[in-house]
C-alpha positions in Angstrom: 0.0 0.0 0.0 1.3 3.3 -1.0 2.1 5.8 1.7 -0.4 8.6 1.6 2.3 11.1 2.4 4.8 9.9 -0.2 3.5 12.2 -2.9 3.8 15.3 -0.8 6.9 17.3 -1.8 8.6 18.9 1.2 10.3 22.2 0.3 14.0 22.2 1.5 14.8 24.5 4.3 17.2 27.3 3.4 19.7 27.2 6.2 20.9 30.7 5.3 17.6 32.1 6.6 16.3 32.2 10.1 12.6 32.5 9.5 11.6 32.7 13.1 14.2 35.5 13.8 13.1 37.4 10.8 9.4 37.2 11.9 10.4 38.4 15.3 12.4 41.3 13.8 9.5 42.3 11.6 7.1 42.1 14.5 9.5 44.2 16.7 9.7 46.8 13.9 5.9 47.1 13.7 5.5 47.3 17.5 8.2 50.0 17.8 6.6 52.0 15.0 3.2 51.8 16.6 4.6 52.8 20.0 6.4 55.8 18.5 3.3 56.9 16.7 1.2 56.6 19.9 3.8 58.6 21.8 3.6 61.4 19.2 -0.3 61.4 19.2 -0.4 61.7 22.9 2.2 64.6 22.9 0.1 66.5 20.3 -3.1 65.9 22.2 -1.5 67.3 25.4 -0.2 70.5 23.7 -2.6 70.9 20.8 -4.3 73.8 22.4 -1.1 75.9 22.4 -1.3 78.6 19.7 0.5 81.8 18.7 -0.9 85.3 18.3 -2.1 84.4 14.8 -3.9 81.3 16.1 -1.5 78.9 14.5 -0.6 75.7 16.5 2.7 75.8 18.2 3.1 72.1 18.3 2.6 70.2 15.0 3.9 67.1 13.2 6.9 67.5 11.0 7.4 64.3 9.0 9.9 61.6 10.0 13.6 61.5 10.9 15.9 59.6 8.5 15.6 55.8 9.0 18.3 54.2 11.2 18.9 50.7 12.6 18.7 49.9 16.3 20.6 46.8 17.5 18.2 44.6 19.6 18.2 41.0 20.9 16.7 39.8 17.6 19.1 41.7 15.4 19.0 45.1 13.7 15.6 46.7 13.5 15.1 49.6 11.1 13.0 52.5 12.4 12.0 56.0 11.3 11.1 58.2 14.3 8.2 60.7 13.8 9.3 64.3 14.2 7.5 67.1 16.0 8.0 70.8 15.4 7.5 72.5 18.9 7.8 76.3 18.7 7.0 76.9 22.3 9.6 78.6 24.6 10.6 77.8 28.1 11.0 80.2 31.0 14.5 81.1 29.8 13.4 81.8 26.3 14.8 78.6 24.8 12.9 76.4 22.2 11.3 73.4 23.7 12.4 70.2 22.0 10.4 67.0 21.9 12.5 63.9 22.8 11.1 60.4 22.5 11.4 58.5 25.8 11.2 55.3 23.7 13.8 56.1 21.1 16.2 58.9 22.1 18.0 60.6 19.2 21.4 58.9 19.7 20.2 55.4 20.7 21.9 52.8 18.5 21.4 49.7 20.6 19.0 48.6 23.3 20.0 48.5 27.0 20.2 44.7 27.0 22.9 44.9 24.2 24.7 47.7 26.1 24.9 45.4 29.1 25.8 42.4 27.0 28.9 43.9 25.5 30.9 44.6 28.7 29.6 41.4 30.3 31.0 39.3 27.4 34.3 41.1 27.6 34.5 40.7 31.4 33.6 37.0 31.1 36.6 36.3 28.9 35.7 37.0 25.3 38.8 38.6 23.8 38.5 41.8 21.8 39.4 40.1 18.5 36.6 37.5 19.0 33.8 40.0 19.6 32.5 40.2 16.0 32.2 36.5 15.8 30.5 36.1 19.2 28.0 38.9 18.6 27.2 37.6 15.1 26.3 34.3 16.7 24.1 36.0 19.3 22.5 38.8 17.2 22.8 37.5 13.7 25.3 38.0 10.9 23.8 41.4 10.0 24.7 42.9 13.3 26.8 46.0 12.7 28.5 48.6 14.9 29.6 46.0 17.4 33.2 45.4 16.4 36.4 45.3 18.5 36.6 49.1 18.4 33.5 49.2 20.5 35.4 47.6 23.4 38.2 50.2 23.0 35.6 53.0 23.4 34.0 51.2 26.3 37.3 51.0 28.2 37.5 54.7 28.0 34.0 55.1 29.3 34.7 52.6 32.1 37.7 54.7 33.2 35.5 57.8 33.4 32.8 55.9 35.3 35.3 54.7 37.8 36.8 58.2 38.3 33.4 59.6 39.0 32.4 56.8 41.3 35.7 57.2 43.2 34.9 60.8 44.0 31.2 60.3 45.2 29.9 61.6 48.5 29.4 59.1 51.3 28.1 61.3 54.0 24.7 59.5 53.8 26.2 56.1 54.3 26.7 54.0 57.5 28.4 50.6 57.2 28.1 48.1 60.0 30.5 45.6 58.6 33.4 45.8 56.1 35.1 43.1 54.1 38.6 43.9 52.8 40.9 41.8 50.5 43.8 42.4 48.2 43.3 41.0 44.7 46.5 40.5 42.6 46.7 40.8 38.8 49.4 40.6 36.2 49.9 43.8 34.1 51.5 43.1 30.7 53.2 46.4 30.3 54.7 46.5 33.8 57.0 44.1 35.7 55.3 44.0 39.1 51.9 42.4 39.9 49.2 44.9 40.7 47.4 44.6 44.0 43.9 46.0 44.1 42.4 46.5 47.6 38.7 45.9 47.5 36.4 47.2 50.3 32.8 46.0 50.6 30.4 47.1 53.3 27.1 46.1 54.8 24.6 48.9 55.4 22.3 49.2 58.4 19.5 47.5 56.4 21.8 44.6 55.5 22.6 45.5 51.9 26.1 44.7 50.6 27.8 47.5 48.6 31.1 48.1 47.0 32.7 50.8 49.1 36.2 51.4 47.7 38.8 50.1 45.3 42.4 51.2 45.2 45.4 49.9 43.3 49.0 49.5 44.4 52.0 47.2 44.2 52.3 46.4 47.9 49.7 46.0 50.6 51.6 48.6 52.8 50.2 50.6 55.7 50.8 54.0 54.1 48.8 53.3 51.0 45.9 51.9 52.9 46.0 54.7 55.4 45.5 57.1 52.5 42.5 55.1 51.3 40.8 55.1 54.8 41.4 58.8 55.3 39.9 59.5 51.9 36.8 57.5 52.8 36.5 59.4 56.1 36.9 62.7 54.2 34.0 61.7 51.9 31.7 61.2 54.8 32.3 57.8 56.5 33.0 59.4 59.9 31.3 56.7 62.0 33.5 53.7 62.8 32.2 50.4 61.4 31.5 47.7 64.0 33.7 45.0 62.4 36.1 44.6 59.5 36.8 41.2 58.0 40.0 40.3 56.0 43.2 38.5 55.6 45.8 39.1 58.4 48.6 40.0 55.9 47.1 43.3 54.8 48.7 46.6 55.8 45.1 47.6 56.1 45.1 46.4 59.8 47.9 48.8 60.9 46.1 51.7 59.2 42.6 50.9 60.5 42.9 52.0 64.2 44.4 55.3 63.1 41.2 56.2 61.3 38.5 54.1 63.0 39.8 53.1 66.4 36.5 51.5 67.6 36.3 49.1 64.7 37.0 45.5 65.7 38.8 43.1 63.4 37.9 39.5 62.3 40.5 37.4 60.4 39.2 35.4 57.5 39.2 31.7 58.3 39.7 30.7 54.6 42.9 32.6 54.4 44.1 31.5 57.9 43.4 27.8 57.1 45.4 28.1 53.9 48.3 29.8 55.7 48.4 27.2 58.5 48.3 24.3 56.1 51.2 25.7 54.2 53.4 24.9 57.2 52.3 21.2 57.3 53.2 18.2 55.2 50.6 17.2 52.6 49.9 14.0 54.5 49.0 16.0 57.7 46.8 18.6 55.9 43.4 16.8 55.7 43.4 16.0 59.4 44.6 19.5 60.3 41.9 21.1 58.1 39.2 19.2 60.0 40.7 20.3 63.3 40.7 23.9 62.2 37.1 23.6 61.0 36.1 22.4 64.4 37.3 25.7 65.8 35.3 28.1 63.7 32.3 25.9 63.5 32.0 25.5 67.3 28.7 26.7 68.7 30.2 28.8 71.5 33.5 30.7 72.1 34.3 28.3 75.0 34.0 25.3 72.6 36.1 27.1 70.0 38.8 27.9 72.6 39.0 24.2 73.6 39.3 23.2 69.9 41.9 25.9 69.5 44.0 24.5 72.4 43.7 21.0 71.1 45.1 22.0 67.7 48.0 23.8 69.4 48.9 20.9 71.6 48.7 18.5 68.7 51.0 20.4 66.3 53.2 22.8 68.3 55.9 20.2 69.0 56.5 18.9 65.5 55.2 21.9 63.5 55.7 25.0 65.6 55.3 27.4 62.7 51.8 26.0 61.9 50.7 26.4 65.5 52.3 29.8 65.8 50.5 31.0 62.6 47.2 30.2 64.3 47.9 31.4 67.8 49.1 34.9 66.8 45.6 35.9 65.6 43.5 34.0 68.2 41.4 37.0 69.4 40.8 38.3 65.8 39.8 34.8 64.6 37.1 34.5 67.3 35.7 38.0 67.2 32.5 36.9 65.3 31.2 35.2 68.5 30.3 38.7 69.8 27.9 39.3 66.9 24.5 37.7 66.0 24.7 34.0 65.1 22.7 34.8 61.9 25.7 36.9 60.7 28.4 34.4 61.4 28.5 32.8 58.0 29.0 36.3 56.5 31.7 37.3 59.0 34.0 34.3 59.2 35.4 34.7 55.7 36.0 37.2 52.9 34.0 35.0 50.5 31.7 38.0 49.4 34.8 39.4 47.7 36.5 36.2 46.7 33.4 34.8 44.9 32.8 38.1 43.1 36.4 38.4 41.7 36.8 34.8 40.6 35.3 35.9 37.3 37.8 38.7 36.7 40.6 36.2 36.9 39.2 34.5 33.9 39.3 37.8 32.0 42.9 38.5 32.9 44.0 35.0 32.2 42.4 35.1 28.7 44.1 38.3 27.8 47.5 37.4 29.5 46.8 40.3 31.9 45.6 43.9 31.3 47.8 46.3 29.4 47.9 49.0 32.1 47.1 49.6 35.7 44.2 51.9 35.0 42.7 49.4 32.4 42.9 46.6 35.0 41.3 48.8 37.7 38.4 50.1 35.6 37.7 46.5 34.3 37.6 45.2 37.9 35.3 48.0 38.9 32.8 47.3 36.1 32.8 43.6 37.0 32.1 44.4 40.6 29.3 46.8 39.6 27.7 44.1 37.5 27.9 41.6 40.4 26.6 44.1 42.9 23.1 43.9 41.5 22.9 40.3 42.5 24.4 40.5 46.0 22.0 39.2 48.6 21.0 41.0 51.8 22.6 39.6 55.0 20.7 37.0 56.8 19.2 38.4 60.1 19.6 41.9 58.8 17.0 43.2 61.3 19.6 42.4 64.1 21.9 45.1 62.7 19.7 47.7 64.4 20.5 46.0 67.7 24.2 46.2 67.0 24.0 49.9 66.2 22.0 50.5 69.5 24.9 49.0 71.4 23.1 45.8 72.4 25.7 43.1 73.3 25.8 39.6 72.0 27.5 36.6 73.5 28.0 33.4 71.4 25.6 34.9 68.9 22.8 35.5 71.3 21.6 38.8 72.8 22.8 39.5 76.3 19.9 40.4 78.7 20.1 43.9 80.0 
């Protein structure tokens, strides 16, 4: 029996055409044209009663602007924006100009594309590969998104960072700070660049990027200058706690600017430092012993686990024990704060996790070409990540801390 469908001829698909994308593009063009037309109609209706001395309308249509393409997520969309002749004058005697809120005069790509370009770059797509990457995402007809776009973006990033670095902080109050030094290789210079990153937790529990400063050494003088600058910009109230690696020159500078701020050493950094003094065969067991300290439910239990580690390793490995003991008080400071905050305070993970991505960028490009290029790139990455930072657990307890309520082993102390 003959197959009923055997006589049906199936038209071959032209792989050079993406029919669905083309339909979406046409639909987007029609929707955009309709939205622009509606915007103009509403503007004319709002000001149609305005007339001059001869009774002529002051606000009238004036054709269309020349057609241009706007890069969107479905590729380039051609559009011709309606034009309005507005002959009204403002209070200063200047002509009022109609500006579309949907399609500003100099818009060439949608906001999603503007965000896509730096994100691809920061995620590791090299400048030379951009045309190919964007063609795969936006279609082969995408234009104006070449490698030179990245060059211009770098200049914009540098200007953005400069403006952000001079902002006023007088309306800010940070309860906690996290600090860490991130090292990067600079191709055009011999020494590695160290960028000190400072993050803060506000009184409502939001995490924010506070400061970034580059340098070649984590020395006290450089960090003192950074803290003094922050204070001059408005951070006059001492944060309650600062969390970071014990090797930073930051700690010597901190009491000279904010003497009330307590310090908490990062347990991730400390664990790595201690294990470096032990043979590889001893490290797994020692790591569990260290974890028993910072995971203890109370300070008393932590001190007992601390002493056990010291007695176990001080005879054979005195440097490992000494590395731990010298920061004992700073390692256990978190016990005087709410238990809900402990997981945020025991490490500098908020910074480490954010800047893991930028290492991919610098590895792909064999390091940034200059110090300012590296600094501005790191800044833009942090800004992108900041939008997704979660609020601190138990953020309502931050108000108790600011009111001076004491905590012991993570629990409020009765008055």
